C-alpha positions in Angstrom: 258.2 24.7 188.7 256.8 27.8 186.9 259.7 29.8 185.3 261.4 32.8 186.9 259.6 35.2 184.5 256.2 33.8 185.2 254.5 34.9 188.3 251.0 33.3 187.4 250.3 29.6 188.2 247.5 27.2 189.2 248.3 24.4 191.5 245.9 21.6 192.7 246.0 20.6 196.4 244.4 17.4 197.7 244.7 15.4 200.8 243.6 12.5 202.9 243.8 10.2 199.9 243.8 7.0 202.0 244.7 4.7 199.1 241.8 6.0 197.0 243.3 8.3 194.5 240.7 7.4 191.8 238.8 10.7 191.9 241.8 12.8 191.2 241.7 12.1 187.5 238.0 13.8 187.6 239.3 17.3 188.6 238.4 19.4 185.7 241.2 22.0 186.1 244.0 19.2 186.0 244.8 20.0 182.3 245.5 23.7 183.3 247.6 22.8 186.4 251.2 23.8 186.9 251.6 21.4 189.8 250.0 19.2 192.5 250.2 19.5 196.3 249.5 16.6 198.7 248.7 17.8 202.2 249.2 14.3 203.8 247.7 10.7 204.4 248.5 9.1 201.1 247.6 5.7 202.7 245.8 4.0 205.6 248.9 3.0 207.8 250.6 2.1 204.6 254.4 2.1 203.6 256.3 2.8 200.4 254.5 0.2 198.4 251.0 1.7 199.1 252.3 5.3 198.8 253.8 4.4 195.4 250.4 3.3 194.1 248.9 6.5 195.0 251.7 8.8 193.7 251.6 6.9 190.4 248.0 7.9 190.1 248.9 11.5 190.6 252.1 11.8 188.7 250.7 11.3 185.2 250.6 14.8 183.8 254.3 15.7 183.6 254.0 18.5 186.1 255.7 18.9 189.5 254.4 17.2 192.6 254.9 18.2 196.2 253.7 15.7 198.9 254.2 14.9 202.5 253.1 12.2 205.0 250.1 12.5 207.2 249.8 10.6 210.6 248.4 7.6 208.7 251.6 7.1 206.6 254.5 5.1 207.9 257.7 7.1 208.6 259.4 5.3 205.8 257.2 7.0 203.2 258.7 10.4 204.5 262.3 9.1 203.4 261.0 7.7 200.1 259.3 11.1 199.3 262.6 12.8 199.9 264.5 10.2 197.7 262.0 11.0 194.9 262.4 14.8 195.2 258.7 15.3 196.2 258.9 15.9 200.0 257.5 19.0 201.5 257.7 17.9 205.2 260.0 20.4 206.9 261.2 21.7 203.7 260.9 25.2 202.2 260.7 25.5 198.3 260.4 28.3 195.8 257.3 28.4 193.8 258.3 31.7 192.2 260.9 34.3 193.1 258.1 36.0 195.0 256.5 33.0 196.7 257.6 30.3 199.2 255.9 27.0 200.0 256.8 25.0 203.0 255.3 22.0 204.8 254.7 20.1 208.1 253.3 16.6 207.7 252.2 13.9 210.3 250.1 15.0 213.1 250.0 15.7 216.8 248.9 12.7 219.1 245.6 11.0 218.4 243.5 8.6 220.3 244.2 5.9 217.7 248.0 5.5 217.8 248.7 6.1 214.0 252.1 5.7 212.4 253.3 9.2 212.3 252.5 11.3 215.4 254.6 13.8 217.2 254.4 16.3 220.1 253.5 20.0 219.5 257.1 20.9 220.2 258.2 19.0 217.1 255.8 21.0 215.0 257.0 24.3 216.5 260.6 23.3 215.6 259.9 22.3 212.0 257.8 25.4 211.4 260.5 27.7 212.8 263.2 26.0 210.6 261.1 26.4 207.5 260.2 29.9 208.3 263.8 30.9 208.5 263.9 30.5 204.7 260.3 31.3 203.9 260.1 34.6 205.7 262.4 36.3 203.1 259.8 35.9 200.4 257.0 38.6 200.0 254.4 35.7 200.0 254.3 32.2 201.5 252.1 29.0 201.6 252.2 26.7 204.5 251.0 23.1 203.7 250.1 21.5 207.2 248.5 18.2 207.5 247.4 19.3 211.0 244.8 22.1 210.9 245.3 25.0 213.3 243.5 24.7 216.6 240.1 26.5 217.1 239.2 27.2 213.4 236.4 25.9 211.2 239.0 23.4 209.8 239.7 21.3 213.0 236.3 20.4 214.4 235.2 16.8 215.1 231.5 15.9 215.9 230.3 17.7 219.0 232.1 20.9 218.0 235.3 19.9 219.7 238.4 21.4 218.2 241.3 18.9 217.8 243.9 20.9 215.7 247.4 21.9 216.5 248.2 24.7 219.0 251.7 24.9 217.4 250.4 25.6 214.0 247.8 28.1 215.4 250.6 29.9 217.3 252.8 29.9 214.2 250.0 31.4 212.0 249.2 34.1 214.5 252.8 35.3 214.6 254.1 34.5 211.0 250.9 35.3 209.0 251.7 33.4 205.8 249.2 34.2 203.1 247.6 30.7 202.9 247.6 27.6 205.1 246.5 24.3 203.3 245.6 21.6 205.8 243.6 18.3 206.1 243.6 15.5 208.7 240.1 16.3 210.1 237.7 14.8 207.3 234.5 16.3 208.6 235.9 19.8 208.7 236.0 20.6 205.0 236.0 24.4 205.3 237.7 27.8 204.9 238.6 30.1 207.8 241.1 32.8 208.7 243.7 33.2 211.4 244.5 36.8 211.3 245.0 37.5 207.5 246.1 33.9 206.8 243.4 32.0 204.8 243.0 28.4 206.1 241.6 25.7 203.9 240.8 22.1 204.6 239.4 20.4 201.5 238.5 17.2 203.4 239.1 13.6 201.8 239.7 13.3 198.2 237.4 10.4 197.9 234.6 12.7 199.0 235.4 15.0 196.1 237.3 17.8 197.9 240.3 19.7 196.5 241.7 23.2 196.3 242.9 25.4 193.6 245.8 27.5 194.6 246.4 30.4 192.3 248.8 33.2 191.8 247.7 36.2 189.5 250.4 39.0 189.1 251.9 37.6 192.3 248.8 37.8 194.4 247.8 34.4 195.9 244.4 32.9 196.3 242.9 29.7 197.3 239.5 28.3 196.2 237.7 25.3 197.9 236.1 23.1 195.4 234.1 19.8 195.2 233.7 17.3 192.5 230.2 16.4 191.6 228.9 13.1 192.5 
């Protein structure tokens, strides 16, 4: 993590990797990065073996990595990420003495019966637990695989919003600075819920990623795309 006397950092966030991490090495800002965030879906219904292949492709720059499961990852991946010291799901961590980061992985129920799906009540409980620690920091970043409902980041074709009501309600009340999300591949977008900036970079294989910056303690997030 950045040292306590340094408030400035650049973290790169990606998600919805789905066993295709190859484009990660093409991110031009990688050489400047202080850390990497994975919002979820390392695999396609994969377990530890598949997740390890993905993480090996990301952990080559000797910088911290924080990751969590998406709905497509088997529950065993959650335990493995914890054992490796990488897990962000239901965890609050300190990026700097002024900035907390916390995560909720997996997703609410889908029509597809994917490996890691939970009711909205589970997300509410995880968020509340994380917020008990994160709320004491002047600034905070939520990493939620599920996008908040009724935003530009949770729409499937037909303009239907399929995001999480629990995440939406949490953002409305807690107002963290930034929410990094994923899950809905076709909703690569930025939006706001109150003062919270919500960013969904879409699938890594399609070139989407986010630059999370702190300059003099002020947080910002920039949606980026790799050129084809």
